[in-house]
Rosetta silent file (secondary structure, phi, psi, omega in degrees, C-alpha in Angstrom):
SEQUENCE: MTWLLLSLASALSWSLADVFAKKALQRASAVRVAWVRTAFALPVLGAVALTTGITRPGPAFWSTLAAAVPLEIAAALLYQWALRLSPLGLTAPYLAFTPAFLVFTGRWILGEVPAAPAYGGIALVCAGGYLLHLEPGMGWLDPVRALGRERGSVLMLAVAALYSVTAALGKVAVLASDPVTFGLVYYGILTACLTPWAVVREGGRSGRAWLLTLGLVGLFSAVMILAHFSAIRLAPASYMIAVKRTSVIWSILLGGVVFSERGWRRRLLGGAVMVAGVGLIAASF
SCORE:     score description
SCORE:     0.000 S_00000001
   1 L     0.000  -12.317 -179.943   18.751   16.042  -41.385 S_00000001
   2 H   -60.722  -41.608 -179.386   20.032   19.381  -42.709 S_00000001
   3 H   -62.306  -33.861 -179.858   23.553   17.982  -43.086 S_00000001
   4 H   -67.021  -44.765  178.494   22.170   15.086  -45.135 S_00000001
   5 H   -63.989  -40.804  178.786   20.379   17.400  -47.581 S_00000001
   6 H   -65.914  -39.127  178.542   23.464   19.595  -47.879 S_00000001
   7 H   -65.249  -41.239  176.826   25.668   16.546  -48.498 S_00000001
   8 H   -65.109  -38.452  177.637   23.292   15.313  -51.207 S_00000001
   9 H   -63.671  -38.526  177.268   23.285   18.811  -52.733 S_00000001
  10 H   -63.982  -41.805  179.167   27.082   18.739  -52.784 S_00000001
  11 H   -63.876  -46.161 -178.807   27.031   15.344  -54.519 S_00000001
  12 H   -66.222  -40.096  179.907   24.505   16.445  -57.152 S_00000001
  13 H   -64.206  -38.491  177.161   26.346   19.713  -57.790 S_00000001
  14 H   -59.349  -47.421 -178.683   29.595   17.804  -58.295 S_00000001
  15 H   -66.677  -38.730  177.781   27.940   15.590  -60.903 S_00000001
  16 H   -66.033  -37.428  175.033   26.274   18.531  -62.654 S_00000001
  17 H   -60.862  -39.104  177.293   29.645   20.286  -62.822 S_00000001
  18 H   -64.797  -39.436  179.165   30.998   17.143  -64.504 S_00000001
  19 H   -59.652  -50.825 -177.744   28.118   17.156  -67.009 S_00000001
  20 H   -72.344  -28.491  174.400   28.795   20.731  -68.096 S_00000001
  21 H   -64.588  -43.227  179.681   32.553   20.148  -68.003 S_00000001
  22 H   -62.948  -38.244  176.286   32.142   17.245  -70.424 S_00000001
  23 H   -66.435  -45.063 -178.314   30.083   19.499  -72.707 S_00000001
  24 H   -63.876  -32.778 -177.241   32.598   22.347  -72.444 S_00000001
  25 L   -68.283   -8.359  173.482   35.486   20.010  -73.231 S_00000001
  26 L   -67.618  -24.679 -179.897   34.132   19.607  -76.761 S_00000001
  27 L  -128.062  -33.120 -177.367   35.592   23.056  -77.459 S_00000001
  28 L   -89.846  156.207  179.299   37.521   24.239  -74.394 S_00000001
  29 L   -78.296  161.131  178.762   40.873   22.859  -73.252 S_00000001
  30 H   -62.174  -38.406 -177.981   41.288   20.683  -70.180 S_00000001
  31 H   -68.458  -35.218  178.980   43.361   23.364  -68.449 S_00000001
  32 H   -68.424  -42.059  178.861   40.700   26.014  -68.985 S_00000001
  33 H   -65.262  -40.334  177.235   37.939   23.818  -67.541 S_00000001
  34 H   -62.264  -40.224  179.049   40.173   22.924  -64.591 S_00000001
  35 H   -63.200  -43.267  179.941   40.849   26.639  -64.027 S_00000001
  36 H   -59.146  -40.711 -176.241   37.122   27.467  -64.065 S_00000001
  37 H   -67.791  -29.141  177.805   36.439   24.829  -61.418 S_00000001
  38 H   -87.995  -42.687 -175.123   39.005   26.336  -59.048 S_00000001
  39 H   -63.830  -39.591 -177.889   38.526   30.054  -59.828 S_00000001
  40 L   -72.435  -17.353  177.888   34.756   30.011  -59.306 S_00000001
  41 H   -77.200  -23.637 -174.200   35.222   28.395  -55.899 S_00000001
  42 H   -61.112  -46.406  179.099   37.270   31.353  -54.615 S_00000001
  43 H   -59.971  -37.331  178.595   34.394   33.837  -54.109 S_00000001
  44 H   -65.060  -46.878  179.992   32.445   31.216  -52.155 S_00000001
  45 H   -64.879  -35.721  176.803   35.435   30.384  -49.978 S_00000001
  46 H   -64.340  -40.887  178.314   36.107   34.083  -49.493 S_00000001
  47 H   -64.400  -40.882  177.646   32.525   34.646  -48.338 S_00000001
  48 H   -63.298  -40.780 -179.469   32.792   31.746  -45.889 S_00000001
  49 H   -63.768  -34.349  179.178   36.080   33.160  -44.591 S_00000001
  50 H   -65.754  -30.774 -178.510   34.434   36.548  -43.958 S_00000001
  51 H   -87.034  -28.105 -176.144   31.858   34.921  -41.706 S_00000001
  52 H  -106.146  -23.125 -174.411   34.177   32.540  -39.845 S_00000001
  53 L    84.539  166.104  178.344   37.515   34.299  -39.981 S_00000001
  54 L  -125.719  163.004 -179.536   40.869   32.743  -40.838 S_00000001
  55 L  -114.739  161.493  176.058   43.817   31.674  -38.753 S_00000001
  56 L   -81.487  119.100 -175.294   47.539   32.167  -39.150 S_00000001
  57 L   -64.836  150.421  175.673   48.917   28.887  -40.537 S_00000001
  58 L   -80.813  175.087 -175.660   51.551   26.942  -38.675 S_00000001
  59 H   -58.930  -34.894 -177.418   54.978   26.028  -40.102 S_00000001
  60 H   -70.408  -17.695 -174.084   53.827   22.700  -41.550 S_00000001
  61 H   -60.802  -53.729 -172.363   51.143   24.428  -43.641 S_00000001
  62 H   -71.438  -38.375  178.442   53.301   25.906  -46.395 S_00000001
  63 H   -66.711  -35.744  177.732   55.631   22.945  -46.817 S_00000001
  64 H   -67.199  -43.299  177.897   52.647   20.622  -47.072 S_00000001
  65 H   -62.318  -36.834  179.115   50.992   22.842  -49.701 S_00000001
  66 H   -61.514  -33.582  177.861   54.232   22.904  -51.687 S_00000001
  67 H   -78.818  -35.420 -173.049   54.046   19.113  -51.908 S_00000001
  68 H   -80.932  -36.564 -171.832   50.301   18.933  -52.583 S_00000001
  69 H   -59.529  -47.675  178.421   49.773   21.647  -55.211 S_00000001
  70 H   -59.275  -38.208  178.105   51.702   19.999  -58.110 S_00000001
  71 H   -67.006  -39.228 -179.912   49.848   16.720  -57.484 S_00000001
  72 H   -65.604  -40.327  178.328   46.508   18.552  -57.337 S_00000001
  73 H   -64.926  -43.724  177.394   47.171   20.302  -60.660 S_00000001
  74 H   -59.923  -43.569  179.668   48.115   17.002  -62.290 S_00000001
  75 H   -63.967  -41.035 -179.168   44.938   15.407  -60.910 S_00000001
  76 H   -61.995  -40.822 -179.812   42.774   18.315  -62.126 S_00000001
  77 H   -71.890  -43.452  177.574   44.088   18.009  -65.684 S_00000001
  78 H   -60.935  -36.826  179.087   43.839   14.210  -65.756 S_00000001
  79 H   -57.704  -49.707 -177.722   40.276   14.546  -64.451 S_00000001
  80 H   -67.564  -39.285  177.214   39.214   16.686  -67.417 S_00000001
  81 H   -62.345  -38.623  177.944   40.989   14.453  -69.924 S_00000001
  82 H   -62.039  -45.095  179.483   39.185   11.444  -68.457 S_00000001
  83 H   -61.642  -36.716 -178.860   35.803   13.175  -68.846 S_00000001
  84 H   -69.600  -36.943 -168.644   36.625   14.024  -72.458 S_00000001
  85 H   -83.914  -28.318 -169.645   37.760   10.531  -73.448 S_00000001
  86 L  -136.533  164.205  177.853   35.092    8.234  -71.986 S_00000001
  87 L   -56.713  146.264 -179.948   31.407    8.105  -70.972 S_00000001
  88 H   -57.601  -39.937 -178.056   30.541    9.958  -67.776 S_00000001
  89 H   -71.021   -8.428  177.370   29.132    6.766  -66.251 S_00000001
  90 H  -114.505    5.508  178.110   32.483    5.014  -66.757 S_00000001
  91 L  -118.239  -62.602 -175.456   34.745    7.790  -65.506 S_00000001
  92 H   -53.953  -39.215 -178.869   33.266    9.773  -62.594 S_00000001
  93 H   -59.418  -24.174 -177.082   32.353    6.648  -60.534 S_00000001
  94 H   -72.591   -7.565  171.038   36.017    5.686  -60.275 S_00000001
  95 H   -64.796  -18.423  177.277   36.560    8.611  -57.917 S_00000001
  96 H   -63.021  -15.408  177.354   35.053    6.232  -55.339 S_00000001
  97 H   -75.421  -13.226 -179.889   38.497    4.623  -55.278 S_00000001
  98 H   -56.697  -53.280  178.619   39.882    7.731  -53.537 S_00000001
  99 H   -65.215  -27.005  176.846   38.827    6.628  -50.013 S_00000001
 100 H   -66.595  -45.774  176.160   39.957    3.092  -50.854 S_00000001
 101 H   -66.462  -32.369 -176.929   43.439    4.354  -51.725 S_00000001
 102 H   -65.644  -23.751  174.962   43.293    6.712  -48.727 S_00000001
 103 H   -56.930  -36.118 -177.757   43.232    3.719  -46.397 S_00000001
 104 H   -90.919  -43.608  179.501   46.864    3.158  -47.455 S_00000001
 105 H   -69.132  -33.276  176.879   48.072    6.725  -48.070 S_00000001
 106 H   -64.528  -36.332  177.597   46.466    7.839  -44.792 S_00000001
 107 H   -68.974  -38.534 -178.329   48.417    5.183  -42.959 S_00000001
 108 H   -70.790  -46.322 -173.449   51.622    6.202  -44.736 S_00000001
 109 H   -89.468  -39.990 -172.519   51.281    9.988  -44.350 S_00000001
 110 L  -105.464  -14.369 -176.019   49.078   10.390  -41.268 S_00000001
 111 L    74.821   18.276  179.773   49.645    7.180  -39.363 S_00000001
 112 L   -83.451  128.954  179.473   45.892    6.482  -39.386 S_00000001
 113 L  -116.715  110.870 -178.436   44.974    2.824  -39.061 S_00000001
 114 L   -75.101  163.819  174.561   41.348    2.038  -39.926 S_00000001
 115 L   -70.112  163.402 -175.524   39.310   -0.752  -38.396 S_00000001
 116 L   -54.726  -36.541 -178.990   39.140   -4.082  -40.194 S_00000001
 117 H   -58.751  -18.923  179.253   35.800   -3.369  -41.991 S_00000001
 118 H   -59.569  -34.040 -178.296   37.616   -0.771  -44.133 S_00000001
 119 H   -73.872  -28.248  170.674   39.188   -3.577  -46.110 S_00000001
 120 H   -67.196  -36.696  176.103   35.751   -5.017  -46.765 S_00000001
 121 H   -63.314  -40.149  176.962   34.817   -1.580  -48.063 S_00000001
 122 H   -61.003  -42.061  178.804   37.787   -1.647  -50.413 S_00000001
 123 H   -61.527  -39.788  178.672   36.615   -5.018  -51.710 S_00000001
 124 H   -66.649  -40.968  177.858   33.147   -3.575  -52.359 S_00000001
 125 H   -61.677  -43.427  177.986   34.578   -0.573  -54.226 S_00000001
 126 H   -63.646  -41.256  178.830   36.648   -2.913  -56.397 S_00000001
 127 H   -63.479  -40.858  177.754   33.619   -5.133  -57.001 S_00000001
 128 H   -63.260  -41.157  176.406   31.572   -2.095  -58.031 S_00000001
 129 H   -61.977  -36.459  175.868   34.279   -1.014  -60.460 S_00000001
 130 H   -64.543  -44.834 -177.643   34.213   -4.513  -61.938 S_00000001
 131 H   -66.413  -27.574  179.139   30.423   -4.420  -62.304 S_00000001
 132 H   -58.703  -32.745 -176.552   30.539   -1.085  -64.163 S_00000001
 133 L  -101.982    2.291 -178.543   32.161   -2.842  -67.127 S_00000001
 134 L   -81.145  124.914  178.319   30.245   -6.121  -66.860 S_00000001
 135 L  -124.114  156.673 -179.782   27.911   -6.739  -69.800 S_00000001
 136 L   -55.526  137.080  177.464   25.709   -9.739  -70.665 S_00000001
 137 L    86.738   -2.437  179.903   27.627  -12.608  -72.196 S_00000001
 138 L   -76.994  150.621  170.677   31.019  -11.511  -70.856 S_00000001
 139 L   -81.602  176.918 -174.607   33.516  -13.901  -69.335 S_00000001
 140 L   -63.404  -36.232 -176.151   34.987  -13.369  -65.867 S_00000001
 141 L   -91.922   -9.523 -176.544   38.046  -11.462  -67.086 S_00000001
 142 H   -61.537  -40.478  177.460   36.329   -9.454  -69.809 S_00000001
 143 H   -61.156  -34.551  177.778   35.299   -6.549  -67.510 S_00000001
 144 H   -66.414  -42.218  177.479   38.938   -6.182  -66.415 S_00000001
 145 H   -65.422  -38.334  179.453   40.048   -6.076  -70.047 S_00000001
 146 H   -64.058  -39.255  176.396   37.269   -3.585  -70.810 S_00000001
 147 H   -60.976  -43.308  179.877   38.513   -1.354  -67.989 S_00000001
 148 H   -63.182  -30.337 -179.998   42.014   -1.471  -69.453 S_00000001
 149 H   -82.165  -20.587 -177.332   40.688   -0.396  -72.857 S_00000001
 150 L   -87.965   98.214 -172.330   38.646    2.510  -71.463 S_00000001
 151 H   -61.455  -36.830  179.481   41.251    5.261  -71.221 S_00000001
 152 H   -63.230  -38.817  178.523   38.997    7.602  -69.266 S_00000001
 153 H   -65.088  -42.628  179.550   38.423    4.983  -66.568 S_00000001
 154 H   -64.638  -43.083  178.429   42.161    4.329  -66.242 S_00000001
 155 H   -62.677  -38.802 -179.446   42.903    8.051  -66.039 S_00000001
 156 H   -69.585  -30.710  172.941   40.241    8.510  -63.345 S_00000001
 157 H   -63.034  -39.517  176.305   41.818    5.717  -61.319 S_00000001
 158 H   -64.192  -38.979  176.959   45.060    7.695  -61.516 S_00000001
 159 H   -61.513  -44.707  179.946   43.134   10.786  -60.366 S_00000001
 160 H   -60.686  -39.886  178.299   41.730    8.846  -57.408 S_00000001
 161 H   -64.791  -43.322  178.073   45.241    7.756  -56.443 S_00000001
 162 H   -64.202  -42.607  179.540   46.522   11.349  -56.622 S_00000001
 163 H   -63.403  -31.535  178.856   43.537   12.633  -54.645 S_00000001
 164 H   -66.518  -31.534  176.632   44.224   10.082  -51.916 S_00000001
 165 H   -75.877  -47.775 -178.397   47.675   11.630  -51.469 S_00000001
 166 H   -66.438  -30.563  177.268   46.487   15.255  -51.647 S_00000001
 167 H   -65.797  -42.531  178.267   43.636   14.471  -49.235 S_00000001
 168 H   -66.542  -43.660  177.101   46.086   13.132  -46.672 S_00000001
 169 H   -63.987  -37.517  178.524   48.440   16.086  -47.180 S_00000001
 170 H   -60.845  -36.424  179.080   45.420   18.389  -46.988 S_00000001
 171 H   -65.753  -37.816  176.125   44.569   17.030  -43.554 S_00000001
 172 H   -60.354  -44.481 -179.219   48.084   17.884  -42.385 S_00000001
 173 H   -67.122  -37.861  178.679   47.607   21.442  -43.693 S_00000001
 174 H   -64.826  -40.208  179.111   44.149   21.736  -42.106 S_00000001
 175 H   -66.311  -24.155  177.643   45.550   20.679  -38.716 S_00000001
 176 L   -90.243    0.856  179.056   48.161   23.435  -39.104 S_00000001
 177 L  -147.744 -112.398  171.727   45.441   26.014  -39.859 S_00000001
 178 L  -163.041  164.862 -174.414   41.683   25.396  -40.216 S_00000001
 179 H   -58.476  -40.566 -176.856   39.415   24.129  -43.029 S_00000001
 180 H   -70.170  -44.952  177.647   38.384   27.571  -44.303 S_00000001
 181 H   -60.133  -46.073  178.889   41.903   29.000  -44.318 S_00000001
 182 H   -58.711  -49.357 -177.351   43.197   25.907  -46.043 S_00000001
 183 H   -61.251  -43.751 -178.413   40.469   25.953  -48.698 S_00000001
 184 H   -65.473  -47.110 -179.080   40.881   29.643  -49.477 S_00000001
 185 H   -68.699  -42.942 -176.608   44.672   29.544  -49.717 S_00000001
 186 H   -62.811  -51.040  179.616   44.765   26.201  -51.531 S_00000001
 187 H   -66.873  -31.518  176.654   42.242   27.156  -54.210 S_00000001
 188 H   -64.082  -43.443  179.084   43.881   30.565  -54.506 S_00000001
 189 H   -66.850  -42.923  178.684   47.269   29.000  -55.249 S_00000001
 190 H   -59.838  -45.319  179.814   45.745   26.500  -57.710 S_00000001
 191 H   -62.060  -43.947  179.943   43.953   29.306  -59.541 S_00000001
 192 H   -62.580  -37.969  179.965   47.106   31.425  -59.656 S_00000001
 193 H   -69.414  -36.422 -176.620   49.115   28.505  -61.073 S_00000001
 194 H   -84.833  -22.523 -173.883   46.550   27.724  -63.781 S_00000001
 195 H   -58.617  -47.090 -178.227   45.722   31.324  -64.779 S_00000001
 196 H   -58.402  -35.837 -179.085   48.749   32.052  -67.007 S_00000001
 197 H   -81.228  -43.891 -172.682   48.074   28.936  -69.065 S_00000001
 198 H   -78.320  -34.992 -172.891   44.267   28.944  -69.043 S_00000001
 199 H  -107.007  -54.347 -174.000   43.563   32.649  -69.511 S_00000001
 200 H   -70.473  -49.029 -174.986   46.624   34.519  -70.756 S_00000001
 201 H   -72.535  -40.063 -174.142   48.041   31.927  -73.139 S_00000001
 202 L   -89.967  -17.559  177.989   44.777   30.584  -74.531 S_00000001
 203 L    56.216 -131.338 -178.183   42.860   33.867  -74.702 S_00000001
 204 L  -101.391   30.582 -171.562   39.379   33.377  -76.137 S_00000001
 205 L   -60.908  -28.852 -176.433   40.150   30.148  -77.940 S_00000001
 206 L   -74.062  -16.719  176.138   37.177   28.241  -76.538 S_00000001
 207 L    91.539  144.536 -176.952   34.704   30.587  -78.229 S_00000001
 208 H   -64.727  -30.366 -177.386   31.961   32.814  -76.891 S_00000001
 209 H   -62.576  -21.523 -175.905   29.279   30.194  -77.467 S_00000001
 210 H  -100.703    1.426 -179.721   30.866   28.045  -74.768 S_00000001
 211 H   -64.040  -38.513  178.776   31.197   30.759  -72.139 S_00000001
 212 H   -63.319  -43.533  179.484   27.778   29.923  -70.674 S_00000001
 213 H   -62.298  -44.257  177.435   28.686   26.239  -70.411 S_00000001
 214 H   -62.078  -39.293  177.999   31.977   27.106  -68.725 S_00000001
 215 H   -61.566  -37.785  178.341   30.072   29.441  -66.403 S_00000001
 216 H   -69.582  -33.805  173.301   27.757   26.605  -65.388 S_00000001
 217 H   -57.834  -49.290 -179.903   30.780   24.428  -64.657 S_00000001
 218 H   -65.193  -39.943 -179.578   32.028   27.104  -62.315 S_00000001
 219 H   -60.075  -50.669 -177.566   28.617   27.746  -60.794 S_00000001
 220 H   -70.492  -28.654  174.168   27.991   24.129  -59.825 S_00000001
 221 H   -65.108  -40.777  179.334   31.587   23.780  -58.599 S_00000001
 222 H   -67.211  -41.237  177.910   30.987   26.762  -56.313 S_00000001
 223 H   -62.637  -40.138  178.923   27.661   25.353  -55.076 S_00000001
 224 H   -59.800  -45.045 -179.703   29.386   22.050  -54.367 S_00000001
 225 H   -63.325  -44.603 -178.029   32.041   23.801  -52.243 S_00000001
 226 H   -63.710  -45.762  178.792   29.448   25.841  -50.341 S_00000001
 227 H   -64.758  -37.147  179.342   27.261   22.808  -49.605 S_00000001
 228 H   -60.305  -52.495 -177.631   30.350   20.812  -48.616 S_00000001
 229 H   -66.088  -34.209  178.873   31.539   23.348  -46.048 S_00000001
 230 H   -68.259  -40.782 -178.211   28.024   23.858  -44.701 S_00000001
 231 H   -70.588  -39.216 -172.571   27.430   20.121  -44.271 S_00000001
 232 H   -71.337  -15.966  174.741   30.784   19.315  -42.722 S_00000001
 233 L   -78.750  -18.307 -172.771   30.093   21.767  -39.897 S_00000001
 234 L  -104.423  -13.110 -175.293   26.936   19.872  -38.972 S_00000001
 235 L  -146.427  159.501  175.039   28.051   16.238  -39.137 S_00000001
 236 L   -56.100  141.164 -175.928   31.180   14.084  -38.760 S_00000001
 237 H   -57.539  -38.009 -177.995   33.389   14.386  -41.833 S_00000001
 238 H   -63.812  -38.634  178.539   33.309   10.635  -42.493 S_00000001
 239 H   -67.154  -44.978 -176.884   29.498   10.624  -42.660 S_00000001
 240 H   -62.934  -45.120 -178.303   29.386   13.682  -44.889 S_00000001
 241 H   -64.827  -38.517  178.805   32.004   12.336  -47.336 S_00000001
 242 H   -60.936  -43.679  178.398   30.217    8.982  -47.539 S_00000001
 243 H   -68.664  -37.984 -179.719   26.959   10.699  -48.535 S_00000001
 244 H   -61.265  -29.830 -179.421   28.794   13.006  -50.937 S_00000001
 245 L   -72.334   -1.648  169.713   30.081    9.963  -52.806 S_00000001
 246 L   -66.046   -4.787  171.100   26.505    9.305  -53.955 S_00000001
 247 H   -55.424  -25.799  175.514   27.744   11.529  -56.787 S_00000001
 248 H   -56.319  -47.921 -179.199   28.655    8.151  -58.306 S_00000001
 249 H   -66.171  -45.261  179.669   24.944    7.372  -58.726 S_00000001
 250 H   -59.768  -40.111 -178.546   24.116   10.861  -60.008 S_00000001
 251 H   -65.018  -40.003  178.398   26.893   10.656  -62.603 S_00000001
 252 H   -65.978  -44.400  178.558   25.626    7.342  -63.950 S_00000001
 253 H   -61.672  -47.395 -177.950   22.047    8.665  -64.110 S_00000001
 254 H   -68.484  -32.346  174.920   23.067   11.933  -65.780 S_00000001
 255 H   -60.696  -39.532  178.542   25.295   10.077  -68.221 S_00000001
 256 H   -73.429  -42.140 -175.206   22.258    8.123  -69.374 S_00000001
 257 H   -76.077  -46.379 -173.560   19.814   11.037  -69.414 S_00000001
 258 H   -84.372  -41.439 -174.497   22.016   13.817  -70.816 S_00000001
 259 H  -107.011    3.470  179.070   24.454   11.916  -73.036 S_00000001
 260 L    54.247   41.199  179.413   22.296    8.854  -73.860 S_00000001
 261 L   -72.006  131.579 -177.591   25.033    6.506  -72.668 S_00000001
 262 L   -75.465  150.003  176.321   24.063    2.915  -73.205 S_00000001
 263 L    77.134   12.738 -175.726   23.972    0.473  -70.299 S_00000001
 264 H   -67.570  -32.510  178.582   23.502    3.158  -67.650 S_00000001
 265 H   -64.677  -40.382  179.473   20.721    1.248  -65.891 S_00000001
 266 H   -66.393  -34.629 -178.537   22.972   -1.789  -65.558 S_00000001
 267 H   -70.199  -19.096 -179.392   25.806    0.386  -64.204 S_00000001
 268 H   -59.289  -34.974  178.352   23.644    1.610  -61.332 S_00000001
 269 H   -62.057  -47.546  178.654   24.250   -1.691  -59.512 S_00000001
 270 H   -60.992  -41.086  178.470   28.006   -1.217  -59.731 S_00000001
 271 H   -62.616  -42.209  179.983   27.660    2.382  -58.575 S_00000001
 272 H   -64.478  -38.990  178.190   25.533    1.360  -55.597 S_00000001
 273 H   -64.998  -39.499  178.337   28.085   -1.273  -54.562 S_00000001
 274 H   -64.081  -43.432  179.049   30.848    1.344  -54.756 S_00000001
 275 H   -62.913  -40.743  177.559   28.883    3.784  -52.594 S_00000001
 276 H   -61.872  -38.386  177.549   28.263    1.024  -50.047 S_00000001
 277 H   -65.192  -41.498  177.758   31.993    0.322  -49.985 S_00000001
 278 H   -62.226  -42.474  178.946   32.798    3.991  -49.408 S_00000001
 279 H   -60.514  -40.062  179.876   30.292    4.079  -46.553 S_00000001
 280 H   -67.366  -38.463  177.199   31.926    1.048  -44.936 S_00000001
 281 H   -64.927  -45.323 -178.363   35.365    2.653  -45.241 S_00000001
 282 H   -60.280  -37.159 -178.274   34.090    5.930  -43.795 S_00000001
 283 L   -74.752   -8.589 -175.563   32.575    4.122  -40.811 S_00000001
 284 L   -91.622   -5.239 -179.323   35.914    2.435  -40.075 S_00000001
 285 L  -102.712    0.000    0.000   37.758    5.611  -39.060 S_00000001
């Protein structure tokens, strides 16, 4: 049961990082918040590497990272813009589409063919996304139109699509090294790419009053990474990722409690359906 608690801790930490990121984005730029989320993960990954050691990457490692890093940076920036533009309960849950998209990108990049129930999981994720925008008195197509009008939701769908590609490429890189080496090098490169823009160019533009909020973004991002790596050593990756996606539920709850977002209780049904879909997809590999 330790892996389950660690997976839940990773999910909650992810959502809490989103909460403080949304607060920080009132004054800080998207690139600075994205930088904080990667930079604060490095000490944790370094500590893990000291205990487990690292391996010398194979030839496919660097070429794969060269393809993945630009996509990851684009996804990181779109992620923050999505959080800024729309309610937390209508943005973060759409990350559940990542494993749905991964069914197709994994087949394209990795040659992985899931069992038939994965497509039922995709249907559940889509149904949950539909329910997030469903309000009393709406017609059948109104939730789809509402999704199209919610820019943050659309941007997060784009993030999920990008993450499905980087996740597949990441698996190639992990097979050419190991998870800890990959995480340390990958986050190190992301941080190095974002630093000139986030730190040097912008200086102290976000203001000292927001440094604590930015620090909490980084703290919970680091806790999420630590819990993730600890859990994935104790349980199959598919099980761990499925539990981690309960961050969908936490995000909807925190959106209602912290930001007083209306309709959050109604959105819980959609979130639960999405999590069930992710679980079905995870069980199909």
